[in-house]
Biopython code that builds the backbone (N, CA, C, O; Angstrom):
import numpy as np
from Bio.PDB.StructureBuilder import StructureBuilder

atoms = [
    (1, "UNK", "N", (52.314, -13.275, 190.370)),
    (1, "UNK", "CA", (53.428, -13.090, 189.581)),
    (1, "UNK", "C", (53.706, -14.945, 190.077)),
    (1, "UNK", "O", (53.582, -15.424, 191.204)),
    (2, "UNK", "N", (54.183, -15.808, 188.518)),
    (2, "UNK", "CA", (54.497, -17.357, 188.651)),
    (2, "UNK", "C", (55.941, -18.005, 188.806)),
    (2, "UNK", "O", (56.623, -18.279, 187.818)),
    (3, "UNK", "N", (56.316, -18.207, 189.964)),
    (3, "UNK", "CA", (57.915, -18.011, 189.715)),
    (3, "UNK", "C", (57.919, -19.958, 189.844)),
    (3, "UNK", "O", (57.396, -20.801, 190.573)),
    (4, "UNK", "N", (58.892, -19.939, 188.597)),
    (4, "UNK", "CA", (59.379, -21.126, 188.034)),
    (4, "UNK", "C", (60.512, -21.386, 188.593)),
    (4, "UNK", "O", (61.149, -22.263, 188.008)),
    (5, "UNK", "N", (61.162, -20.796, 189.823)),
    (5, "UNK", "CA", (62.590, -21.371, 190.701)),
    (5, "UNK", "C", (62.630, -22.654, 190.501)),
    (5, "UNK", "O", (63.317, -23.240, 189.664)),
    (6, "UNK", "N", (61.576, -23.303, 191.594)),
    (6, "UNK", "CA", (61.277, -24.330, 191.684)),
    (6, "UNK", "C", (61.229, -25.816, 190.860)),
    (6, "UNK", "O", (61.208, -26.956, 191.324)),
    (7, "UNK", "N", (61.224, -25.451, 189.763)),
    (7, "UNK", "CA", (61.830, -25.978, 188.374)),
    (7, "UNK", "C", (63.234, -26.437, 188.493)),
    (7, "UNK", "O", (63.720, -27.544, 188.728)),
    (8, "UNK", "N", (63.836, -25.065, 188.223)),
    (8, "UNK", "CA", (65.202, -24.884, 187.963)),
    (8, "UNK", "C", (65.624, -25.706, 189.040)),
    (8, "UNK", "O", (66.146, -26.698, 188.532)),
    (9, "UNK", "N", (65.659, -25.789, 190.412)),
    (9, "UNK", "CA", (66.253, -26.227, 191.701)),
    (9, "UNK", "C", (66.168, -27.738, 191.011)),
    (9, "UNK", "O", (67.230, -28.351, 190.901)),
    (10, "UNK", "N", (64.711, -28.475, 190.457)),
    (10, "UNK", "CA", (64.020, -29.985, 190.504)),
    (10, "UNK", "C", (65.192, -30.459, 189.312)),
    (10, "UNK", "O", (65.604, -31.608, 189.466)),
    (11, "UNK", "N", (65.809, -29.631, 188.057)),
    (11, "UNK", "CA", (66.623, -29.790, 187.116)),
    (11, "UNK", "C", (67.685, -30.054, 187.582)),
    (11, "UNK", "O", (68.429, -30.764, 186.906)),
    (12, "UNK", "N", (68.069, -29.646, 188.709)),
    (12, "UNK", "CA", (69.382, -29.769, 189.066)),
    (12, "UNK", "C", (69.713, -30.779, 190.144)),
    (12, "UNK", "O", (70.710, -31.484, 190.303)),
    (13, "UNK", "N", (68.386, -30.623, 190.972)),
    (13, "UNK", "CA", (68.810, -32.002, 191.535)),
    (13, "UNK", "C", (68.546, -33.539, 191.023)),
    (13, "UNK", "O", (68.561, -34.520, 191.766)),
    (14, "UNK", "N", (68.267, -33.561, 189.413)),
    (14, "UNK", "CA", (67.883, -34.503, 189.170)),
    (14, "UNK", "C", (69.250, -34.715, 187.944)),
    (14, "UNK", "O", (69.346, -35.754, 187.291)),
    (15, "UNK", "N", (70.018, -33.803, 187.826)),
    (15, "UNK", "CA", (71.064, -33.603, 187.259)),
    (15, "UNK", "C", (70.821, -33.219, 185.559)),
    (15, "UNK", "O", (71.779, -33.085, 184.797)),
    (16, "UNK", "N", (69.619, -33.095, 185.191)),
    (16, "UNK", "CA", (69.161, -32.516, 184.070)),
    (16, "UNK", "C", (69.356, -31.082, 183.482)),
    (16, "UNK", "O", (69.275, -30.130, 184.257)),
    (17, "UNK", "N", (69.563, -30.910, 182.392)),
    (17, "UNK", "CA", (69.922, -29.548, 182.170)),
    (17, "UNK", "C", (68.568, -28.716, 180.967)),
    (17, "UNK", "O", (67.725, -29.443, 180.440)),
    (18, "UNK", "N", (68.573, -28.093, 180.859)),
    (18, "UNK", "CA", (67.225, -27.726, 180.289)),
    (18, "UNK", "C", (67.464, -28.315, 178.542)),
    (18, "UNK", "O", (66.622, -29.091, 178.088)),
    (19, "UNK", "N", (68.302, -28.004, 177.925)),
    (19, "UNK", "CA", (68.510, -28.980, 176.462)),
    (19, "UNK", "C", (67.855, -30.463, 176.822)),
    (19, "UNK", "O", (66.889, -30.876, 176.179)),
    (20, "UNK", "N", (68.399, -31.168, 177.806)),
    (20, "UNK", "CA", (67.676, -32.701, 178.320)),
    (20, "UNK", "C", (66.407, -32.416, 178.429)),
    (20, "UNK", "O", (65.754, -33.197, 177.738)),
    (21, "UNK", "N", (65.395, -31.232, 179.287)),
    (21, "UNK", "CA", (64.500, -31.352, 179.880)),
    (21, "UNK", "C", (63.137, -31.481, 178.207)),
    (21, "UNK", "O", (62.077, -32.104, 178.145)),
    (22, "UNK", "N", (63.910, -30.504, 177.011)),
    (22, "UNK", "CA", (63.020, -30.271, 175.840)),
    (22, "UNK", "C", (63.492, -31.571, 175.191)),
    (22, "UNK", "O", (62.626, -31.920, 174.389)),
    (23, "UNK", "N", (64.571, -32.476, 175.214)),
    (23, "UNK", "CA", (64.552, -33.347, 174.334)),
    (23, "UNK", "C", (63.236, -34.787, 175.517)),
    (23, "UNK", "O", (62.532, -35.709, 175.105)),
    (24, "UNK", "N", (63.377, -34.499, 176.323)),
    (24, "UNK", "CA", (63.066, -36.192, 177.229)),
    (24, "UNK", "C", (61.547, -35.167, 177.092)),
    (24, "UNK", "O", (60.737, -36.035, 176.768)),
    (25, "UNK", "N", (61.025, -34.294, 177.136)),
    (25, "UNK", "CA", (59.557, -33.701, 177.570)),
    (25, "UNK", "C", (58.611, -33.608, 176.232)),
    (25, "UNK", "O", (57.425, -33.932, 176.167)),
    (26, "UNK", "N", (59.514, -33.034, 175.077)),
    (26, "UNK", "CA", (58.923, -32.833, 173.726)),
    (26, "UNK", "C", (58.570, -31.474, 173.907)),
    (26, "UNK", "O", (57.808, -31.155, 172.994)),
    (27, "UNK", "N", (58.784, -30.537, 174.676)),
    (27, "UNK", "CA", (58.311, -28.971, 174.840)),
    (27, "UNK", "C", (59.475, -28.599, 173.985)),
    (27, "UNK", "O", (60.464, -29.231, 173.614)),
    (28, "UNK", "N", (58.900, -26.924, 173.710)),
    (28, "UNK", "CA", (59.864, -26.722, 172.818)),
    (28, "UNK", "C", (60.651, -25.386, 173.532)),
    (28, "UNK", "O", (60.440, -24.929, 174.655)),
    (29, "UNK", "N", (61.885, -24.787, 172.239)),
    (29, "UNK", "CA", (63.024, -24.478, 172.922)),
    (29, "UNK", "C", (62.365, -22.812, 173.613)),
    (29, "UNK", "O", (62.941, -22.118, 174.450)),
    (30, "UNK", "N", (60.977, -22.510, 172.920)),
    (30, "UNK", "CA", (60.585, -21.232, 172.917)),
    (30, "UNK", "C", (59.522, -21.073, 174.300)),
    (30, "UNK", "O", (58.923, -20.069, 174.684)),
    (31, "UNK", "N", (59.539, -22.313, 174.814)),
    (31, "UNK", "CA", (58.452, -22.952, 175.909)),
    (31, "UNK", "C", (59.447, -22.655, 177.235)),
    (31, "UNK", "O", (59.276, -22.136, 178.338)),
    (32, "UNK", "N", (60.314, -23.124, 176.691)),
    (32, "UNK", "CA", (61.350, -22.874, 177.906)),
    (32, "UNK", "C", (62.088, -21.641, 178.210)),
    (32, "UNK", "O", (62.472, -21.434, 179.361)),
    (33, "UNK", "N", (62.351, -20.673, 177.110)),
    (33, "UNK", "CA", (62.674, -19.565, 177.077)),
    (33, "UNK", "C", (61.864, -18.539, 177.686)),
    (33, "UNK", "O", (62.461, -17.564, 178.143)),
    (34, "UNK", "N", (60.120, -18.610, 177.805)),
    (34, "UNK", "CA", (59.400, -18.376, 178.693)),
    (34, "UNK", "C", (59.322, -18.767, 179.923)),
    (34, "UNK", "O", (59.057, -17.940, 180.795)),
    (35, "UNK", "N", (59.449, -19.556, 180.106)),
    (35, "UNK", "CA", (59.831, -20.092, 181.973)),
    (35, "UNK", "C", (60.653, -19.812, 181.992)),
    (35, "UNK", "O", (60.524, -19.417, 183.151)),
    (36, "UNK", "N", (62.227, -19.423, 181.641)),
    (36, "UNK", "CA", (63.231, -19.079, 182.139)),
    (36, "UNK", "C", (63.265, -17.613, 182.505)),
    (36, "UNK", "O", (63.970, -17.131, 183.392)),
    (37, "UNK", "N", (62.141, -16.736, 181.457)),
    (37, "UNK", "CA", (61.741, -15.453, 182.105)),
    (37, "UNK", "C", (60.659, -15.148, 182.678)),
    (37, "UNK", "O", (60.442, -13.948, 182.845)),
    (38, "UNK", "N", (59.591, -16.209, 183.183)),
    (38, "UNK", "CA", (58.449, -16.328, 184.237)),
    (38, "UNK", "C", (57.601, -15.806, 183.582)),
    (38, "UNK", "O", (56.740, -15.153, 184.173)),
    (39, "UNK", "N", (57.571, -15.911, 182.293)),
    (39, "UNK", "CA", (56.158, -15.618, 181.568)),
    (39, "UNK", "C", (55.573, -16.701, 181.441)),
    (39, "UNK", "O", (56.148, -17.682, 181.913)),
    (40, "UNK", "N", (54.182, -16.908, 180.736)),
    (40, "UNK", "CA", (52.737, -17.630, 180.622)),
    (40, "UNK", "C", (53.118, -18.807, 179.630)),
    (40, "UNK", "O", (53.768, -18.642, 178.597)),
    (41, "UNK", "N", (52.644, -19.963, 180.066)),
    (41, "UNK", "CA", (52.651, -21.213, 179.309)),
    (41, "UNK", "C", (51.701, -21.715, 179.428)),
    (41, "UNK", "O", (50.898, -21.453, 180.323)),
    (42, "UNK", "N", (51.533, -22.661, 178.458)),
    (42, "UNK", "CA", (50.555, -23.237, 178.408)),
    (42, "UNK", "C", (50.093, -24.520, 179.713)),
    (42, "UNK", "O", (51.037, -25.305, 179.795)),
    (43, "UNK", "N", (49.129, -24.849, 180.543)),
    (43, "UNK", "CA", (49.160, -25.970, 181.108)),
    (43, "UNK", "C", (49.332, -26.981, 180.451)),
    (43, "UNK", "O", (49.576, -27.953, 181.166)),
    (44, "UNK", "N", (49.305, -27.283, 178.880)),
    (44, "UNK", "CA", (50.146, -28.311, 178.483)),
    (44, "UNK", "C", (51.670, -28.948, 178.381)),
    (44, "UNK", "O", (52.183, -30.058, 178.245)),
    (45, "UNK", "N", (52.017, -27.781, 178.507)),
    (45, "UNK", "CA", (53.785, -27.514, 178.618)),
    (45, "UNK", "C", (53.744, -27.691, 180.271)),
    (45, "UNK", "O", (54.908, -27.674, 180.670)),
    (46, "UNK", "N", (53.219, -27.782, 180.888)),
    (46, "UNK", "CA", (53.664, -27.702, 182.640)),
    (46, "UNK", "C", (52.952, -29.658, 182.920)),
    (46, "UNK", "O", (53.170, -30.442, 183.844)),
    (47, "UNK", "N", (52.271, -29.778, 181.906)),
    (47, "UNK", "CA", (51.780, -31.449, 181.989)),
    (47, "UNK", "C", (52.917, -32.523, 181.734)),
    (47, "UNK", "O", (53.292, -33.569, 182.265)),
    (48, "UNK", "N", (53.344, -31.590, 180.448)),
    (48, "UNK", "CA", (54.632, -32.165, 179.796)),
    (48, "UNK", "C", (55.877, -32.609, 181.258)),
    (48, "UNK", "O", (56.212, -33.710, 181.695)),
    (49, "UNK", "N", (56.161, -31.621, 181.545)),
    (49, "UNK", "CA", (57.220, -31.521, 182.548)),
    (49, "UNK", "C", (57.169, -31.883, 183.835)),
    (49, "UNK", "O", (58.066, -32.071, 184.657)),
    (50, "UNK", "N", (55.819, -31.968, 183.916)),
    (50, "UNK", "CA", (55.320, -33.013, 185.386)),
    (50, "UNK", "C", (55.282, -34.583, 185.147)),
    (50, "UNK", "O", (55.613, -35.453, 185.952)),
    (51, "UNK", "N", (54.925, -34.702, 184.188)),
    (51, "UNK", "CA", (54.862, -36.290, 183.489)),
    (51, "UNK", "C", (56.642, -36.428, 183.484)),
    (51, "UNK", "O", (57.304, -37.031, 184.328)),
    (52, "UNK", "N", (57.205, -35.630, 182.190)),
    (52, "UNK", "CA", (58.632, -35.979, 182.749)),
    (52, "UNK", "C", (59.862, -36.283, 183.345)),
    (52, "UNK", "O", (60.876, -36.913, 183.043)),
    (53, "UNK", "N", (59.248, -35.327, 184.730)),
    (53, "UNK", "CA", (59.942, -35.310, 186.043)),
    (53, "UNK", "C", (59.285, -35.921, 187.285)),
    (53, "UNK", "O", (59.488, -35.813, 188.494)),
    (54, "UNK", "N", (58.263, -36.725, 186.387)),
    (54, "UNK", "CA", (57.342, -37.002, 187.886)),
    (54, "UNK", "C", (57.300, -36.651, 188.955)),
    (54, "UNK", "O", (57.643, -37.230, 189.986)),
    (55, "UNK", "N", (56.511, -34.837, 188.657)),
    (55, "UNK", "CA", (56.161, -34.905, 190.280)),
    (55, "UNK", "C", (54.715, -33.923, 189.964)),
    (55, "UNK", "O", (54.131, -34.502, 189.048)),
    (56, "UNK", "N", (54.124, -32.987, 190.268)),
    (56, "UNK", "CA", (53.327, -32.167, 190.555)),
    (56, "UNK", "C", (53.616, -30.747, 190.185)),
    (56, "UNK", "O", (54.729, -30.220, 190.191)),
    (57, "UNK", "N", (52.340, -30.127, 189.822)),
    (57, "UNK", "CA", (53.187, -28.500, 189.363)),
    (57, "UNK", "C", (53.185, -27.588, 190.620)),
    (57, "UNK", "O", (52.913, -26.420, 190.343)),
    (58, "UNK", "N", (53.448, -27.861, 192.075)),
    (58, "UNK", "CA", (53.616, -27.612, 193.064)),
    (58, "UNK", "C", (54.876, -27.749, 193.313)),
    (58, "UNK", "O", (55.395, -26.947, 194.089)),
    (59, "UNK", "N", (55.601, -28.713, 192.761)),
    (59, "UNK", "CA", (57.234, -28.796, 192.598)),
    (59, "UNK", "C", (57.640, -28.125, 191.659)),
    (59, "UNK", "O", (58.854, -27.927, 191.699)),
    (60, "UNK", "N", (57.061, -27.646, 190.739)),
    (60, "UNK", "CA", (57.650, -26.667, 189.419)),
    (60, "UNK", "C", (57.615, -24.852, 189.315)),
    (60, "UNK", "O", (58.279, -23.918, 188.864)),
    (61, "UNK", "N", (56.456, -25.108, 190.006)),
    (61, "UNK", "CA", (56.059, -23.627, 190.346)),
    (61, "UNK", "C", (55.804, -23.048, 191.114)),
    (61, "UNK", "O", (55.831, -23.855, 192.043)),
    (62, "UNK", "N", (55.324, -21.424, 191.822)),
    (62, "UNK", "CA", (54.584, -21.009, 192.811)),
    (62, "UNK", "C", (54.111, -20.077, 192.451)),
    (62, "UNK", "O", (54.609, -19.562, 191.450)),
    (63, "UNK", "N", (52.819, -19.364, 193.156)),
    (63, "UNK", "CA", (52.332, -17.685, 193.173)),
    (63, "UNK", "C", (53.071, -17.400, 193.944)),
    (63, "UNK", "O", (53.415, -18.032, 194.943)),
    (64, "UNK", "N", (53.493, -16.154, 193.477)),
    (64, "UNK", "CA", (53.869, -14.797, 193.996)),
    (64, "UNK", "C", (53.218, -13.414, 194.292)),
    (64, "UNK", "O", (53.284, -12.476, 193.497)),
    (65, "UNK", "N", (52.708, -13.367, 195.263)),
    (65, "UNK", "CA", (51.611, -12.188, 194.935)),
    (65, "UNK", "C", (52.891, -11.323, 194.753)),
    (65, "UNK", "O", (54.109, -11.477, 194.837)),
    (66, "UNK", "N", (51.578, -9.864, 194.321)),
    (66, "UNK", "CA", (53.084, -8.905, 193.904)),
    (66, "UNK", "C", (52.957, -8.108, 195.123)),
    (66, "UNK", "O", (53.781, -7.228, 195.373)),
]
sb = StructureBuilder()
sb.init_structure("model")
sb.init_model(0)
sb.init_chain("A")
sb.init_seg("    ")
for serial, (resi, resn, name, xyz) in enumerate(atoms, 1):
    if name == "N":
        sb.init_residue(resn, " ", resi, " ")
    sb.init_atom(name, np.array(xyz, "f"), 0.0, 1.0, " ", f" {name:<3s}", serial, name[0])
structure = sb.get_structure()
């Protein structure tokens, strides 16, 4: 399972809400909804988020074994 808790914490630390993330990164609201639910998204979406937040995958997500 993949957790995006690190993404939500990073957004709080940077003072960015989900709507602003959508506007700044160009990802869709449905992608953010998938992230919120812990569902799969494309690496393109993850790359856009990392570029926007100037971070790496490890900063926004982590693998959690079942």
